[in-house]
C-alpha positions as CSV (number, residue, x, y, z in Angstrom):
1,M,-0.1,0.2,-0.1
2,E,1.1,3.4,-1.2
3,P,1.9,5.8,2.2
4,T,-0.4,8.9,2.6
5,M,1.3,12.4,2.0
6,Y,0.7,15.3,4.0
7,M,2.4,18.0,2.5
8,I,2.1,20.3,5.3
9,D,5.6,22.7,4.3
10,P,6.4,21.8,0.5
11,R,9.3,23.0,0.8
12,G,10.1,21.4,3.9
13,D,13.3,19.6,4.6
14,T,12.0,16.8,7.1
15,L,10.2,13.7,6.3
16,L,8.4,12.3,9.4
17,I,7.2,8.9,8.5
18,L,4.3,7.4,10.8
19,Y,4.3,3.7,11.0
20,N,0.6,1.3,11.8
21,A,-0.9,4.9,11.7
22,N,-3.8,4.8,14.6
23,S,-3.3,1.1,15.6
24,G,-2.6,2.6,19.0
25,D,-6.3,4.0,19.0
26,M,-7.5,4.2,22.8
27,T,-11.0,3.3,22.2
28,R,-10.2,-0.1,21.2
29,D,-8.5,-0.9,24.9
30,S,-9.4,-4.6,26.0
31,A,-9.2,-4.0,30.0
32,L,-11.0,-1.1,29.6
33,R,-14.0,-2.5,31.8
34,W,-13.9,-0.8,35.4
35,D,-16.0,-4.1,37.2
36,N,-18.1,-3.2,39.8
37,N,-18.1,-5.5,43.2
38,L,-21.8,-4.1,44.2
39,P,-23.7,-3.7,40.9
40,Q,-26.9,-3.3,42.8
41,Y,-25.9,0.2,44.2
42,L,-25.6,1.5,41.0
43,T,-27.4,4.5,39.4
44,R,-29.4,3.9,36.5
45,E,-26.9,6.1,34.4
46,A,-24.2,4.1,35.9
47,Q,-25.7,1.1,34.6
48,R,-25.9,2.5,31.4
49,N,-22.3,3.4,31.0
50,D,-21.1,0.2,32.6
51,M,-23.2,-1.7,29.6
52,M,-21.2,0.8,26.9
53,L,-18.0,0.3,28.3
54,G,-18.8,-3.1,27.4
55,I,-19.6,-2.8,23.9
56,L,-16.5,-1.0,22.9
57,P,-17.7,0.5,19.4
58,P,-14.8,1.6,17.1
59,S,-13.7,4.9,17.0
60,A,-15.9,6.8,14.7
61,E,-12.9,9.4,14.3
62,T,-10.3,6.4,13.2
63,S,-10.8,4.7,10.3
64,P,-11.1,0.5,10.8
65,G,-8.0,-1.6,9.7
66,D,-5.4,1.5,9.6
67,G,-2.6,-0.7,11.6
68,E,-0.1,-1.3,8.8
69,R,-0.6,2.5,7.1
70,E,2.1,4.7,6.6
71,V,1.7,8.3,6.4
72,W,4.4,10.3,5.4
73,M,4.4,14.5,6.4
74,R,6.5,16.9,4.7
75,L,7.4,19.2,7.3
76,S,10.1,22.0,8.4
77,S,12.8,21.8,10.9
78,K,13.0,25.4,11.8
79,H,9.2,25.2,12.9
80,L,9.6,21.6,14.6
81,S,12.4,22.8,16.0
82,L,10.8,26.2,17.7
83,A,7.8,24.3,18.7
84,S,9.5,21.3,20.4
85,A,12.4,20.7,22.8
86,Y,12.0,16.9,21.4
87,F,12.4,17.7,18.0
88,Q,15.0,20.5,18.7
89,R,16.9,17.8,20.4
90,L,16.4,15.5,17.4
91,I,17.2,17.5,14.8
92,S,20.3,19.2,16.2
93,G,21.8,16.0,17.7
94,D,23.4,13.1,15.9
95,W,20.8,10.6,16.1
96,T,19.7,7.5,14.0
97,E,16.2,8.5,14.1
98,T,16.9,11.4,11.5
99,Q,19.0,10.1,9.0
100,P,17.4,11.3,5.9
101,K,15.8,9.9,3.0
102,D,16.6,11.3,-0.2
103,G,15.4,14.5,-1.0
104,Y,15.2,15.3,3.0
105,S,17.7,16.9,5.3
106,Y,16.3,14.9,7.7
107,T,14.0,11.8,8.7
108,I,11.8,11.1,11.5
109,T,9.6,8.2,12.7
110,A,7.0,7.9,14.7
111,Q,4.5,5.0,15.8
112,E,1.0,4.1,16.2
113,W,0.0,7.9,16.8
114,D,-3.7,8.9,15.6
115,E,-3.4,10.4,12.2
116,K,-6.0,13.1,12.6
117,A,-4.3,14.1,15.4
118,L,-0.9,14.2,14.6
119,V,-2.0,16.2,11.2
120,L,-3.4,18.5,13.5
121,L,-0.6,19.1,15.8
122,M,1.5,19.6,12.3
123,N,-0.8,22.2,11.1
124,I,-0.7,24.2,14.2
125,I,3.1,24.3,14.4
126,H,3.4,25.4,11.1
127,G,0.7,27.6,11.5
128,R,-1.4,26.8,8.8
129,T,-4.5,28.2,10.5
130,T,-7.0,27.8,7.9
131,H,-6.8,23.8,8.4
132,V,-7.4,24.3,12.3
133,P,-10.9,24.0,13.0
134,R,-12.5,26.3,15.6
135,C,-13.7,23.4,17.8
136,V,-12.4,19.6,18.0
137,S,-14.6,16.8,20.0
138,V,-13.3,15.5,23.9
139,E,-11.6,12.4,21.9
140,M,-9.6,14.4,19.6
141,L,-8.4,16.8,22.2
142,A,-7.5,13.8,24.6
143,K,-5.6,12.3,21.4
144,L,-3.9,15.6,20.4
145,G,-3.0,15.8,24.3
146,I,-1.2,12.9,24.0
147,L,1.0,14.5,21.4
148,V,1.5,17.5,23.1
149,N,2.8,15.6,26.0
150,Y,5.0,13.3,24.1
151,Y,6.5,16.1,22.2
152,K,6.6,19.0,24.6
153,C,5.1,21.4,22.3
154,Y,2.5,22.9,25.0
155,E,3.4,26.6,24.2
156,A,3.0,26.1,20.2
157,V,-0.5,24.8,20.9
158,K,-1.6,27.0,23.7
159,F,-3.9,29.1,22.2
160,Y,-5.8,26.6,20.4
161,T,-6.4,24.1,23.4
162,D,-7.1,27.3,25.9
163,T,-9.9,27.8,23.4
164,W,-10.8,24.3,23.3
165,V,-10.5,23.6,26.7
166,S,-13.2,26.5,27.6
167,L,-15.7,25.3,24.9
168,L,-15.4,22.2,26.7
169,N,-16.0,23.4,29.7
170,L,-19.4,24.9,28.8
171,L,-20.2,21.3,28.8
172,P,-21.5,19.5,31.9
173,L,-18.9,17.1,33.5
174,P,-19.7,13.8,33.6
175,L,-20.3,12.4,36.7
176,V,-19.9,8.8,36.2
177,Y,-16.9,6.7,35.2
178,G,-16.9,6.2,31.5
179,R,-14.7,7.3,28.1
180,E,-15.6,10.9,28.6
181,L,-14.8,11.4,32.1
182,L,-11.2,9.9,31.3
183,F,-10.7,12.3,28.7
184,R,-11.7,15.0,30.1
185,L,-9.5,14.1,33.0
186,F,-6.7,13.6,31.0
187,V,-7.3,16.6,28.3
188,S,-7.6,18.6,32.3
189,W,-4.2,17.2,33.0
190,V,-2.1,18.0,30.3
191,F,-3.7,21.1,29.5
192,L,-3.4,22.4,33.2
193,D,-7.6,23.0,33.7
194,G,-6.4,22.5,37.6
195,I,-10.6,23.1,38.6
196,T,-11.8,20.6,36.5
197,F,-9.0,18.2,37.3
198,A,-9.6,18.3,41.2
199,T,-13.7,18.1,40.3
200,L,-13.1,14.8,38.6
201,T,-11.0,13.3,40.3
202,K,-13.5,13.7,43.1
203,V,-15.5,12.0,40.7
204,I,-13.3,9.1,40.2
205,L,-12.6,8.7,44.2
206,Y,-16.4,8.5,44.9
207,N,-17.2,6.1,42.4
208,S,-13.8,4.1,42.9
209,R,-14.4,0.3,42.9
210,G,-11.2,-1.2,41.8
211,P,-8.4,-0.5,39.5
212,M,-8.9,2.3,37.3
213,H,-8.2,1.8,33.4
214,S,-6.5,4.0,31.4
215,L,-8.0,4.1,27.9
216,G,-4.4,3.8,26.8
217,L,-3.9,7.1,28.0
218,P,-0.6,8.1,29.3
219,M,-1.7,8.4,33.1
220,S,-0.3,6.7,36.0
221,H,-1.1,7.0,39.7
222,Q,0.5,10.4,39.6
223,V,-1.9,12.0,37.6
224,I,-4.7,10.9,40.6
225,G,-2.4,11.7,43.4
226,K,-1.7,15.3,42.1
227,H,-5.7,15.8,43.7
228,R,-4.5,17.4,47.4
229,G,-6.2,16.1,50.1
230,S,-7.6,12.9,48.1
231,D,-7.1,8.9,49.3
232,A,-5.3,8.5,46.3
233,S,-3.7,5.4,47.5
234,S,-7.1,3.6,46.9
235,I,-6.9,4.0,43.2
236,Q,-4.9,1.8,40.8
237,V,-4.9,2.7,37.0
238,D,-3.8,-0.4,34.2
């Protein structure tokens, strides 16, 4: 299969190759369920969430069967270096990951990222404002947060993410455990929305009934532990 090419910068000197695009899709985490030892005390809303978590539908934002696809992006090393400490070290150092393919000064590889989230991040970094949407779903914002956290490019995306988080906070917070709660918890942690993070942490602690599953999000027990005054030791993250 031919790789999909995105010309983010038509004159760019850097090729980013994404292998196994979308195969790390968080919505297909087989260990998602948070088993309840006292199901008779669940509210109707919580029961519905448990049922939905058991169904595990494929993501509406990711095409099925994408695991073997390659995605290529033509990028600017200057924009990457200015936006991301990760890329700055990668490009300025003698790393084997940056051994160039013909026609490029640098070639960078990545694995399993969500294709749409990576394209969105690169459009922001390269100042392609007409390709950046005015609003995004909480799932897409969480996927973008994974990349921002990994590539350390918080400042480059701050204008957009502050706007998206503000729009997201106009919606009611989820009050029972489920995919949306985990997405919003992660978004509030990555993008420093302390009030929302504290509120959702309390919701999780209140509903705690065993190890908390992470949907594949890069969260650890330290995320829960950041909420002061909570019994964070009572929650585990698988």
